[in-house]
MDTraj code that builds the backbone (N, CA, C; nanometers):
import mdtraj as md
import numpy as np

residues = "MET SER LEU ASP GLU LEU ARG GLU GLN ALA SER SER GLN ALA PHE LEU GLU PRO ALA ARG GLU PRO ALA PRO ARG ARG GLN TYR ARG GLU ARG ARG PHE LEU GLY LEU THR ALA PHE GLN ARG PHE PHE VAL SER LEU LEU LEU PHE LEU ILE ILE CYS MET VAL GLY SER PHE PHE LEU LEU VAL THR GLN ARG VAL VAL LEU PRO PHE LEU ASN".split()
xyz = np.array([
    [11.9207, 10.6099, 4.9871],
    [11.9875, 10.7151, 5.0265],
    [12.1599, 10.6857, 4.9855],
    [12.2239, 10.7885, 4.9526],
    [12.3591, 10.7749, 4.9177],
    [12.4403, 10.7656, 5.0608],
    [12.5685, 10.7418, 5.0374],
    [12.6464, 10.7376, 5.1433],
    [12.6925, 10.8994, 5.1881],
    [12.6895, 10.9934, 5.0912],
    [12.7065, 11.1019, 5.1214],
    [12.5972, 11.1881, 5.2267],
    [12.4817, 11.1407, 5.1795],
    [12.3678, 11.1738, 5.2545],
    [12.3637, 11.1221, 5.3912],
    [12.4089, 11.0156, 5.4238],
    [12.4370, 10.9610, 5.5561],
    [12.5188, 11.0273, 5.6388],
    [12.6565, 11.0906, 5.5571],
    [12.7459, 11.1196, 5.6316],
    [12.7053, 11.2776, 5.6859],
    [12.6237, 11.3385, 5.6083],
    [12.5652, 11.4767, 5.6285],
    [12.4664, 11.4574, 5.7499],
    [12.3849, 11.3708, 5.7408],
    [12.2913, 11.3198, 5.8539],
    [12.3565, 11.2879, 5.9632],
    [12.4654, 11.2281, 5.9777],
    [12.5299, 11.1712, 6.0756],
    [12.5981, 11.3060, 6.1462],
    [12.6414, 11.4016, 6.0702],
    [12.7297, 11.5124, 6.1418],
    [12.6539, 11.6344, 6.1465],
    [12.5047, 11.6134, 6.1362],
    [12.4392, 11.7253, 6.1789],
    [12.4121, 11.7208, 6.3090],
    [12.3566, 11.8634, 6.3803],
    [12.3331, 11.8833, 6.5091],
    [12.2096, 11.7843, 6.5725],
    [12.1206, 11.7458, 6.5015],
    [12.0185, 11.7003, 6.5631],
    [12.0555, 11.5447, 6.5804],
    [12.1534, 11.4932, 6.4964],
    [12.2003, 11.3794, 6.5257],
    [12.2710, 11.3574, 6.6755],
    [12.3555, 11.4715, 6.6825],
    [12.4618, 11.4794, 6.7946],
    [12.3664, 11.5329, 6.9383],
    [12.2728, 11.5444, 6.9372],
    [12.1742, 11.6215, 7.0320],
    [12.1758, 11.5147, 7.1475],
    [12.1976, 11.5557, 7.2691],
    [12.2060, 11.4593, 7.3828],
    [12.0609, 11.3836, 7.3871],
    [12.0380, 11.2870, 7.4527],
    [11.9327, 11.2006, 7.4823],
    [11.8695, 11.2880, 7.5919],
    [11.7227, 11.2990, 7.5611],
    [11.6684, 11.3379, 7.6698],
    [11.6475, 11.2721, 7.7997],
    [11.6253, 11.3184, 7.9082],
    [11.6390, 11.2680, 8.0361],
    [11.4923, 11.1834, 8.0517],
    [11.4685, 11.0805, 8.1217],
    [11.3542, 11.0333, 8.1357],
    [11.2699, 11.1064, 8.2279],
    [11.1567, 11.1194, 8.2566],
    [11.0761, 11.1979, 8.3679],
    [11.1285, 11.1304, 8.4890],
    [11.1411, 11.2021, 8.5986],
    [11.1785, 11.1206, 8.7075],
    [11.0398, 11.0796, 8.7722],
    [11.0767, 10.9553, 8.8147],
    [10.9680, 10.8758, 8.8718],
    [10.9235, 10.9029, 9.0005],
    [10.7960, 10.9086, 9.0553],
    [10.7834, 10.9052, 9.1760],
    [10.8519, 10.7947, 9.2851],
    [10.9028, 10.8419, 9.3793],
    [10.9496, 10.7697, 9.4586],
    [10.8868, 10.6598, 9.5301],
    [10.9271, 10.5232, 9.5391],
    [10.8264, 10.4189, 9.5927],
    [10.8517, 10.4171, 9.7293],
    [10.7251, 10.4369, 9.8035],
    [10.7033, 10.4862, 9.9468],
    [10.6448, 10.3167, 9.9730],
    [10.7383, 10.2863, 10.0866],
    [10.6963, 10.1511, 10.1437],
    [10.5915, 10.1543, 10.2171],
    [10.4652, 10.0861, 10.1953],
    [10.3419, 10.0662, 10.2937],
    [10.3759, 10.0117, 10.4271],
    [10.3682, 10.0545, 10.5260],
    [10.3990, 9.9845, 10.6672],
    [10.2717, 10.0110, 10.7608],
    [10.2269, 9.9149, 10.8063],
    [10.1174, 9.8927, 10.9050],
    [10.1704, 9.9125, 11.0440],
    [10.1368, 10.0129, 11.1074],
    [10.2104, 10.0282, 11.2554],
    [10.3585, 10.0303, 11.2397],
    [10.4128, 10.0576, 11.1492],
    [10.5500, 10.0833, 11.1315],
    [10.6237, 9.9382, 11.1388],
    [10.5437, 9.8308, 11.0970],
    [10.6264, 9.7115, 11.1232],
    [10.6407, 9.6767, 10.9612],
    [10.7457, 9.5960, 10.9278],
    [10.7884, 9.5412, 10.7986],
    [10.6971, 9.3907, 10.7891],
    [10.6927, 9.3417, 10.6492],
    [10.5963, 9.2304, 10.6584],
    [10.6065, 9.1117, 10.7321],
    [10.7500, 9.0867, 10.7706],
    [10.8077, 8.9798, 10.8563],
    [10.7675, 9.0049, 10.9839],
    [10.7815, 9.1342, 11.0504],
    [10.7347, 9.1643, 11.1507],
    [10.6009, 9.1357, 11.1733],
    [10.4908, 9.1911, 11.0894],
    [10.3555, 9.1617, 11.0927],
    [10.3361, 9.0247, 11.1111],
    [10.3771, 8.9454, 11.0240],
    [10.3708, 8.7869, 11.0074],
    [10.3918, 8.7455, 11.1523],
    [10.5156, 8.7644, 11.2113],
    [10.5410, 8.7153, 11.3368],
    [10.4584, 8.7618, 11.4372],
    [10.3810, 8.8886, 11.4199],
    [10.3313, 8.9168, 11.5325],
    [10.1811, 8.8487, 11.5271],
    [10.1241, 8.8306, 11.3931],
    [9.9991, 8.7550, 11.3854],
    [10.0324, 8.6088, 11.4095],
    [10.1230, 8.5471, 11.3943],
    [10.1575, 8.4122, 11.4430],
    [10.1520, 8.3942, 11.6012],
    [10.2122, 8.5055, 11.6406],
    [10.1758, 8.5011, 11.8089],
    [10.0465, 8.5064, 11.8584],
    [9.9977, 8.5870, 11.7980],
    [9.8578, 8.6394, 11.8322],
    [9.7632, 8.5090, 11.7869],
    [9.8084, 8.4419, 11.6868],
    [9.7240, 8.2909, 11.6732],
    [9.7667, 8.2278, 11.7956],
    [9.8635, 8.1968, 11.8048],
    [9.9020, 8.0718, 11.9553],
    [9.8446, 8.1233, 12.0506],
    [9.8304, 8.2495, 12.0771],
    [9.7968, 8.2904, 12.2199],
    [9.6137, 8.2489, 12.1998],
    [9.5627, 8.2882, 12.1001],
    [9.4425, 8.2811, 12.1135],
    [9.3938, 8.1073, 12.0977],
    [9.4901, 8.0381, 12.0411],
    [9.4493, 7.8796, 12.0512],
    [9.4631, 7.8420, 12.2019],
    [9.5562, 7.8946, 12.2741],
    [9.6380, 7.8548, 12.3994],
    [9.4940, 7.8766, 12.5002],
    [9.4563, 8.0177, 12.5084],
    [9.3306, 8.0494, 12.5873],
    [9.2252, 7.9847, 12.5350],
    [9.1848, 7.9618, 12.4371],
    [9.0731, 7.8774, 12.3939],
    [9.0756, 7.7390, 12.4516],
    [9.1982, 7.6806, 12.4251],
    [9.1968, 7.5367, 12.4985],
    [9.1774, 7.5429, 12.6368],
    [9.2352, 7.6484, 12.7045],
    [9.2232, 7.6636, 12.8502],
    [9.0995, 7.6908, 12.8881],
    [9.0131, 7.7640, 12.8094],
    [8.8692, 7.7982, 12.8512],
    [8.7868, 7.6553, 12.8198],
    [8.8344, 7.5671, 12.7489],
    [8.7361, 7.4419, 12.7327],
    [8.7774, 7.3635, 12.8307],
    [8.8988, 7.3576, 12.8780],
    [8.9387, 7.2717, 13.0018],
    [8.8580, 7.2990, 13.1106],
    [8.8646, 7.4660, 13.1576],
    [8.8008, 7.5111, 13.2628],
    [8.6654, 7.4751, 13.2493],
    [8.5967, 7.4923, 13.1652],
    [8.4356, 7.4558, 13.1472],
    [8.4006, 7.3034, 13.1375],
    [8.5046, 7.2301, 13.1209],
    [8.4809, 7.0761, 13.1160],
    [8.4119, 7.0585, 12.9883],
    [8.4354, 7.1055, 12.8720],
    [8.3745, 7.0868, 12.7532],
    [8.4726, 6.9543, 12.6931],
    [8.5937, 6.9811, 12.7218],
    [8.6963, 6.9038, 12.6924],
    [8.7632, 6.8309, 12.8086],
    [8.7794, 6.7038, 12.8135],
    [8.8473, 6.6393, 12.9449],
    [8.9418, 6.5536, 12.8989],
    [9.0967, 6.5998, 12.9378],
    [9.1930, 6.5163, 12.9017],
    [9.1975, 6.3633, 12.9688],
    [9.2334, 6.2641, 12.9074],
    [9.2393, 6.1263, 12.9456],
    [9.2990, 6.1036, 13.0584],
    [9.4406, 6.1801, 13.0940],
    [9.5134, 6.1510, 13.1948],
    [9.4747, 6.2274, 13.3442],
    [9.3719, 6.3203, 13.2987],
    [9.3233, 6.4050, 13.4275],
    [9.1892, 6.3174, 13.4898],
    [9.1432, 6.1988, 13.4464],
    [9.0275, 6.1264, 13.4905],
    [9.0545, 6.0875, 13.6268],
])
top = md.Topology()
chain = top.add_chain()
for i, resn in enumerate(residues, 1):
    res = top.add_residue(resn, chain, resSeq=i)
    for name in ("N", "CA", "C"):
        top.add_atom(name, md.element.get_by_symbol(name[0]), res)
traj = md.Trajectory(xyz[None], top)
């Protein structure tokens, strides 16, 4: 290619055409369970776990399956 051809190509309308706009993306929709964020779900599940552990321990003490040494 000669320099003249490059100049003609650079001054042509096809070269000066604006770039195409990319297709619009679908907006990211944050998925929430019961309207809670991830940290809130973690905190609720942690509290639920601790409550279940405490109730289970209490049940074992009440049914005398486990005896604490200082209660003898």
